[in-house]
N, C-alpha and C positions, 0 to 999 in steps of 0.2 A: 505492500501500502502507502509506503513514504519515493518506494523508486517512482510511483505513476504521479505524487505531487510532485517531487522535482521535477521532474521530464513536462509536469501541464510550464512549473514556474519557469523553468527554462524558456523551454517555448512562448513562455509568455513575455518573457523577458525581448526575446530575438523580434517577436512579431513587433512589441511598440518598438525598440530598438530600426527596424526596417522600414516600419512609416513613418519614426523622426529624422528618418535617410532620406526619403521621397518627399521632403514636407517642406524639410532642409536644401534639398534640389529644386521641386517644384519655385520655393520662392527665389532661390538664384536666379529659376529662368525666368521669372515677371519680370525681378529688376533689369535685366542684362536688355530682354528683347523688350521693357517700355524705353529702356536707353536709348536702343533700334530706329524705336517705332517712328520720328520725321523721316528717317530715310528710308523706310520702306514703302510710308508712305507717300513721298515726292514718288520712288518708285514705280510704287502701283499708279496716281496717277499719271503719268509718262507713260506707262503699256495702256493702260486701258483712254487715255486721251481726254481725260477730266478726273475727277472727281468720283460722280457714279460708279459706283461699285467695290472701292476702293476701299474703303472698311470693312466687308465681306472677303473682301482676296487678302486683308492684313489676317480678317479674326482665322478664315481657312488656313490660312499661313502657320500659325500660334498656335490652331489644331493641331496639322499634321505633322509641328517641327517638335513637339511637347512628346508627341508619339514615341517620334522616331531620334528625340533628342543623342546622341552620343558623346564619347566627354573632347570638354574645348578646353587646352591651356589657355589659350591667345585668345583675347577678346575678337581680334583683325580675323582672324574663322570662322569664331562665331556668324560676329555681323556680315561677315563672306558669306556664309552658310544660308542663314535672316534671309538676305537678297536673292539667291537662288530661289531659296522654296517661296517669297511674294512674288516672282518674277515668272517660275510658274503659275502658280495660283490666279497670275490678273492673265496672264497669257493663257488660261483655259475657260476665263468668263470671258475673253474677249471672244475667244470665239462660241464660247452660247451666246456670244451675243448678237454675231454675226449668223451663224449655221439657225439661229433661234425667233 
């Protein structure tokens, strides 16, 4: 019985630690994304030839980037990666607008 209690306590601590790590990582991602927002908005507006749809492209890129977040060590590489994701989303929105 004591073994089960120790195991449950160990797993509980591990789950809490993993949750805390993921929350910290999410907070850091949000902060870094926010610092790049102006650039991302500019890129989306240029591709979409106006601000219509830019917010949607940026939000789609935020979701896509957070789901596929690799580990970056340099701010420049992170920013470049986000710009590429926004470009992909904006081009997709532009294609939908032309086709639809």
